[in-house]
N, C-alpha and C positions, 0 to 999 in steps of 0.2 A: 767919462774917460774911455777913450777908444785907443787901444794899444795895437800897433802893427809891428811885426818882427821883419827886418830886412836882413838878408844874407848876402855877403860880399859875392861879386861875380868873378873875381880874380883878374880884373882888368883895370885900366886907367879910369874908368868911370866910378871907381870906388873912393875917389879922393874925399868927397863929402862924407861918406860913410866912415872912413878912417878918421877924419877930423872930428866928427860927432862922437865916435867911440873914445877918442882921446879926451874930449871934454867930459865925458862920464868918468873916465879913468882919473883925470886930474881933480875932479870934484870929490873923489874919495881919497883922502890923504893917507888912509891906513895901508895902502897897497905899496909894495916895493918890487913889484915885477916890471921889468923894463918895457917902455912904450914900444920898442922894436918888436914885441911879441904881437901887438895889435896889428902892425903893418905886415908882418910876416903871415899872420892868420888871414888877412884880407887877400893877399896874393894867392893863398891856397884855397879860397872860397870857404874859409872856416871862421869868419868873423860874423857875428850876429849882433844887430843893434835893435833894441826895442824903442819905438817912438810913441809918444803920447802927442798926437797931432804932429807937429813938426819939431817937437822938442825931444832930444835923446834922453831916455829914462834909464837905460840899462845896456850893458854889453856882455857878450860872452865869447870866449875863444875856445876852439876845439883843436887840440894837437893830436899826436900819436903817442902811444904807450905800448911798447912791445907789439907794434903793428896793429894795434886797436885804437879806436877813437877814445880820446881823453878829454874831458871837460876840464881845461886848465884854469879858466878864469870866468867868474860870474860876478859882475858888480851891478848892483841896483842902487841908484842915487837915493840918498836918505828920504827925500820927500815922496818917492814912489814905492818904498818898502811896505810890505804887508798889504799889498793891493792886487796881488796875483801876477805881477810882471815877471817875476822869476819863473812861475809855473808856465807862463806863455812862452818864455825863452826855452825852457826845458822841453815843452811840447814840440817845438820846432826843431831843436837839436836832436831829440830822440827819434823823431821821424826821419830826419836827414841821415842819421847814422844807422838806422835799422837796416838789416837784422843783426848787425854787429853788437857784441856786448860793449856798452858804454861804460867807461870807467871815470871816476873822478876822486878827488880827495879834499879834505878840509881839516883845519886844526881841531884838536880835541876840545878847545875852548869855544868853538863856533857852534853852539847848541842850536841856533836858528836854522843853519844850513843842514846840519845833521837831522833835525826834525823834518825839514822840507823834503830832503832826499828819502828818508825812511818812509814818509807818507806816500811817496811816489813809487815805492817798491824797491828802492835800492837796498843792496845787502852789504853789510860791513865784510871786507875781505882781509883786513889786516891793519896794522899800526906800525909806524916807523918813528923812532925817537931820533932826535939830533938834527932835524932839519930846521926847526925853529927852537930857540932856547926855551926850555921848560913847557913846551907845548907840542905834544906829539901830532903827527899827521895821521889821520884816519883814511883808509882807502875804501872805496865802495864801488859796486857796479850794479848795472841794471841789465837784466837778461842773463 
């Protein structure tokens, strides 16, 4: 398995990248974030897609949070989970956003994501109730 991460360029040449990201997104039926987020991220060079050969395996979207980079979405297709794909995406995103403090959040129930982030040095910054019923949102940052 050879994983390559591709970042959007913010131009019309991103059509395939957006389509591939949407394939990853649609394969993960657990998400309720609008697909328009993927298209907007591509326009601002903030869409990242991980490929295993030519097959899209994962996607990530970076937005802004109080004028700082915010990892809004990270989806790894089920068959590529626990194989280092999320780490490769995070490596690329962390390099692209350095030296700014990168923020992200995850549900309190998402122990796998919390473990991944904490192993990478992310620090818990707070918790917000009420965004998802019965499942608080935990905010973390790197740097």
